[in-house]
N, C-alpha and C positions, 0 to 999 in steps of 0.2 A: 334618619327619619324613623320615628316610632310609628308602627302601623296599628291602627285601631282594630280590635278583634272583629268588628262588624263591617269593616271596609268592604265595599262591593255588594252589600246586602241592602234591602229596602228598609226604610225606617219603620218602626213598629207603632208609631203614633204620629198624628198630625200636629203641627204647630198651633198654639192657641192664638188664632188670628184676632179674636175679640179683644184679648188683652193687649196685643200689639197695636191694634187700631186705637184703643183708648190711650195707650202710651204716646202715640203719634200726636194726638190732639191735646193730651194732658200729661206731659212728661212727669215721671215720679220724682224728679230732682231738677236741679238747675241745668238747663241745656248747655252742652259743650259749645265752646267758641267755634265760629266758622273757620275751617282750615282746609284749603284746597290742596289735594295731593297732585298726582300727575295730570289730572284733568278735572277734578271736581271735589266736592265735599262729601264724605261718606261717614256713616256711623250706624250703630244699632238703633232700631226704632225706639224712640223715647228720648233720653237725654242726648244720645249721639246724633240722631236726626229726627226732627219733629216738624210740625206745621210752622212753627216760628222760624226755623231754619229756612224753609222753602220761601216763606213770605219775605224774610229779610234779604235773602239772596236776590229774589226777583226785584225788590225795591232798589237794591244796589245796582243791578243791571239797568233798571229804568233810569236811574240817576246818571249812569255812565253814558247811556245812549243820548240823553239830553245834553250832557256836558260836551260830548264829542260830536254832536250834531249828526248822529247816525240815523238815517231814515230808512224806512221799509219795515215790513212786518217781521215779527219775531215768531219763529216756529217753536211751539211748546208741546210737549208730550212725554211719553215714558214707555217703559217696557211692561212686562206682565207681572211685576212684583206687587205685593199686597197694597202698598200705598202709592204706587206710581201714578195712578189716575188722579187721586186726591192731590198729590204734589203738583201735578200738571195744572189742575183746576185752580189751585191756590195761586200758582205763579201767573196764570193767565188773568185772573181777577186783579192781581196787583199791577201787572203791566197795563191792562185796560184802564185801571183806576188812575194811571199816570198819563193817560191819553195816547198810549202806544197801540198800534194795530197788532193783533195776535192771530196766528193760524193755529187752531187746535183741532187736529184730526180726531175722529171718533174711534180710533183703534190704536193698539200698541205700535210703537215705532222703533225700529232698529237704529242704533247709533249712526251707522254709515248713511242712513237715509236723511237724517238731520243734516249731515255734512253735504250730501248730494244736493239737497234743496237749496242750501246756501250758495254753493258754487255755481248752481244753475241760475241764480239770480232771483229766485222766487221768495227767498227769505233773507233778511239782513243778518240774522244771528239765530241762536237757538238755546232753549233751556230744556234739558233732557233728564227726566226722573229715572235714575237707574243706579244700581250698585254693582253692575257688570255681573260677574259669576260668583260674587260673595254669597254667603248663606242667606236664606229667605228672611231672616230677622233683621237684615241690614237694609239700608236705603241710602240714596245719595242723589246729588244733583250736579249735572255737568253744564258748562256754558261753552258754546262755540261761537266765536266772533265772525267777522265778515269773510275771513279766508277759509272758513269751513272746518278748520282743524281745532285741536284742543287749544285753549287759551294759554298764552305764555305766562311766565312767572310775574312779569310786571303787571299784566292785566289782572291776574288772579289776586295779586296783593291788593290792588285797588278794590276789587270786589270784597275781599276779606275785611278790609278796613271799614268800608261803608256798611257791610252786612252786620258786622259786630256792633257797630253803633246803633243800628236798628234793632238788633237783639236786645240791647239795653233800653231802647225807647220804642217799643212796638206801636205805641199810639201814633207815631209819626208815619207809619206805613199807610199808603193810600191803596184803596181797593174798590172795585166795582163788582157787585154780584154777577155771577155768570149769566143769568137770564137777561138782566138789564144790559150787560155788555153785548150779548148777541143781538138784542133788539136794536141797540144803537149802532150796530155794524162794526163794533170794535173787535169782536171775536168771530171767526168764521172757520168753516171746515174746507178741505180741499182734497183732491186726489193726489196722493203721494206714491201710489203703487205704480201706475202706468209709466210715468217718466223714468223711474228707476229701472224697471224691468226692461223697457225698450232700450235704454242706454247700455245696459249690461251686455246686450248682444253685440255691441261694437268692440268689446274686448274678448268675450267668451264665444267660442265656436259651438253654438248649441246644435247646429246641424250634425256635427261630428258625434256629439253625445247621442242624439236621437237615432243616428244610423248604427251605433255600436251594438254588437250582440251582448255586451256586458249588462249586468243588472246593478243598478245604483240605488242605495238607500240614503235617505236624508232624515235627520232627527233634529228638530229645533230645540230640544232640551226644555220644552215648556215655554219657550221665549217668543219674542216679538217677530222672529223671522218666519213663523208659520204661514201667515198670510202671503208673504212675499215668495216663499218657496212654492206655495200653491199657484200663485200667479205665474211664476217662471215655468213651472211644469205645464200649465195650460197654454200659455202664450207661445211657447216653443214646441209644444206637442211632444213632450218627453214621456212616451209610454213606458220606457224602461227605467224611469226614475220613480221610486215610491217614497212618499212621506210616511215613515214607519211609525210615527207617533204624532197624534194631534192633541194630546193631553195638555191642558193648561190649567194650572191650579197654583195660587200664590204660595202654597206650602211646599210645592215641588216634591211632594211625598213619593212620587214615582221615579225620582232620580236616586240611584244607589249611593249609599253613604261613602264619603271620601276617606282618605287615609287617616284623618284625624278625628273621625266620628261625626263630622258635620256634613250637612247636605250642602254641597258646593257644585254648581253647575259648570264645571270646568271641562271643556272639551279636549284638553290635553292630558287629563288624568285618567289612568286606566280604570279607576273605580267608578266614577260617574259614567264612563264610556263602556262599561262592561256589556250592556245589551247590544251595542253596535259591534263590539269585538266578537261576540257570539254569533252575530249575523253573518260575518265573513268567515269565521272559523267553521261554521256549519255549511258553508258554501251556498247559502241562500242568496247571498249577494257577493259581487266581486269587490265592491267599494261601499263604505258607509261613512258619510260625512255629517258633521254637527256644528252648530253655532251655539254660543252661550246666550243667556236671556236677552241681552241687548245687541247680539249678533256682531260684535266687533272682534271676536276671537273665533278660531276655527279648530277643528280636530278631525282626524280621519283614520279609518282602519281599512286594510285591504286583505284580500285572501292570502297573498304571499307573505305579507309582513306583519299582520296583526295591527296593533296601534302604532301609527307612524309618529315618532317624535317631531315636534314643530321644527326643530333645526333641520331634520332630514327633509321635511316637506318644503321648507324654504329654499333649500339648495336645489331640489328638483324643479321647483317653480322658477327660480331665477335662471337656471340653465335653459329651461324650455322657452321661457319668454324671450331670451336673447336669441336662441337659435331660430326661432320662428318669427322673429322680427315683430313681435306683438306690440312693443312700446317704442314708438319711433323717436329717433334723435336723442334718446337718453344716453348719458355717458357714465353713470355711476350705479352701483348697488349700495343701498343704505342699510346699515345694521346697527343695532345697539351694542353697547360694551359687552354684554353677556351673551351675545349670539355667536354662533360657530364661526371660526376662522376659515372653515372650508369655503365659505362664500368668497373670501379673499382670493383663494386659488382659482375658483371658478371665474371670478371677475377678471383676474389677470389673463386667463386663457382666452378671454374674449376681447381683450384690450380695453377693459373698463376699469375705472377707479373704485376704490372702496371709501365710503363716507361713514366713519365710525362715530356714533353720537352717544350722548348720555342716555340713560334709561328713561323712556317716556316718548310717546308718539309725537308729542308737540315739537320735538327736535327734528322731525322729518318734514314739517309743514313747508318750510321754504324750498326744500329740494323737490317736493311733489308739485308745489305751485309753479315752480320755474322749470318743470319737466326735466329734471336731472336724473331721476331714478327709474331704472328698469324695474326694480323692486325695492321697497323699503320694508324691512322685517325685524321682528324682535322674537327672542327665544320663548317668550310667553304666549306665542301663537297669535300674533298680530301682524297683518301685512296690508299693503296697498301698493299702487303703482302710479306713476305719473300719468296725468290725463284722467285720473279717477279721483276719489275722495282723499283729502288730507287727514282723514280718520282711518283707522284700521277697519277692514271690512271682511268679516268672517264668511259672508255669503259669496262674495267675489272669490275668496280663496277656495271654498268648497266647489264652486262651479268650475273654476280653472283646473282644480285637481281632477274633477270628473272628465274634463276635456283631455287632460294629459293621459288619463287611463284609456280613454277611447282612442286616442291617436297613437300613443307610443307604448302602452303597457303598464304593468303594476308599478306603483310609486316606489315600493321597496326594491324592486329589481333595478329601476332607474337610479336609485340612490347608490346601489351597489356598483353600478357602472361608473358613477362619479368617484366613489372611493377607490375603485380599482385604478383609476386614472390619476387621482390627485392625492391619495393617501386616506387612511381611515382615522377620523378624529374620535378620541375617547373623551366623553363629556360628562360632567356632573354638576349638581348644585347641592350644597350641604348647608342646612340652617343650624347655627350654633347659638344656644341660649346665652343671653348676656344681660347686662344691666344698663341703665340709662347713662351712667358715667362712662362706661366703656364705649357705648355708641357715640357719645360726644367726643371722646378721645380719637376714635377712628375717623370721625368727620373732620377733625382738625388736622389730620395727617397730610403732609405735602410730599410731592415726588422726591424732593431733595432729602427727605428723611430716610430714603432708601439708597442713598448714594454709595454707602458702604456694602450694600447687598450685591455681591458679584455673581452668585450662583444659587440656584434652587433645584433640588432633585437632580443634581448632576448636570444641569444646563446653565449656560451663561445667561446672565441678565442683560437684556438689550436696552430696555428703557422702562420708565415708570410713568403712570398718568394719574392725576389726582382730581379730575374734573367731576367725578361722581363716584365717591369711594376711592379705593386704591386698586389700580390694575398694574400688574407686573408682566411684562412681555419677555419671554425667553426664546431660545433658538427655535424650538419646535412645539412650544406650548405657552400657556398663559394662565394666570389666575387673577381673580377679582374679588374684593370684599366690599360689600355695601351694607350699612346699617339699615334695617327696616324702618320705614317711616311710621308704622302703626303698631309694631310689636317689639318686644325686647329680644330680638334675634339679630345675629349677623349672618348675611347671606354670602356664602363662599361659592363662587363659580370657578370651575377649572376645566381646561381642555388641553389635551396633548395628542400629537400624531405619533407617539412612540409606542405605548402599550397600556393595557388596563392597569398593570402593576405600577407603571410610571405615574398614572393618574392618581392612584391612591397615595403614592409617595409625595406627589405634588401637593395634594390637599393637606397632608399631615405637616409638611414643611411650610406650607403657606400659613397655616394656623400658628406655627411657632414664630414665623417672621412678623406676623401682624399682632398677635396677642402677647 
């Protein structure tokens, strides 16, 4: 990874919001086709994501709700991005224009709250204007159906098909102006804070946090979690928890520049997280936690460990949840293909199974809904648990990590105890520039194409998997290669329990085996 010379510093200028707003309503070129990724359509404001995308997707959702006889209000909103509110308003007007009831709260909403409202029965589905932790120039729209989690591929394909038809024929989109829709009772507000905050106390021991002598810092990274962290602090009387930044600005100019020179509100990156790392290094706080703008990802730093890698935090979380019996009757730990295999060893020690799924939280929905998972986690800092939302929840993660600190000690020290017992994993991800032809070739590879591959980096090949890229399992290690869906890069993940030197050899030989 090439590091930008300004990584970790503040931007010297603000983004031109007037131009971006103009591009949203009047794209400078032909808008791109609607294409859902792991959970929604994203793109740069203008041709990548514009008002027509929002209106077309909303009309497609309205059609599907009618076709499938889905009843009940649709929760609509977004995070703190520049065009999130406009996107939500446009979607609400289209849904109302199709005769559907809409809940449109007058505040930014975190992704897990959309999910929570659905599984609580107060909404039938949701449309959420966000581009997660992407740069401020990006925008997107997520759809969550009745199970509350990300829509599966079959459903997003239906949305894509219908939405692209409306992109080509925008005059067919129905809409009712916001004021008229409110007067007609088609669009209404509601309290989405109190139910979520109160329910969170059924999983998190806030009394332990409040009683702790430790000092906790929370940073919403300019996102939609701010109001919810305020409510959590007030409701549970957490005098030792400080919200260390309440800045909200759609340019996110107060977030340090990431590794590639872009503003990216990524709570697992050391560059945007620099202010929080400094808070624990200076011993002002014992723990500093953060959520990205739509609060579906988490990050944390501690006095003993500095920035905690998501894989480390997930291992500590899983072990703690099992030992303290926090998630009743669950039999598995769920993890994505690129997440640490240390979770496998932790699971085995507790008599639990591992469910290894493709990348994307949508693959955890069934396990969460049917209460199989003690924890479902992904290396990109997403997690949830059975009995909670089938969307990843960064606020839940931050609160649980504060509880663990209060009850058992520093996250870094607890992780070291786990590695002393189960072995130390050496983990990396390397992005390799490529072209579209190579990406397509990698996508077409099958497990049987590697039948003659018997050893890599001195270790015997156990098996291969081809459900999402190619993953090769070895005796004490593994590697995975996946083409990026949005960039011309190949993502190489690798992990070994042997040594750092073995990890480097593993990556180099993996490249030779694949490329």
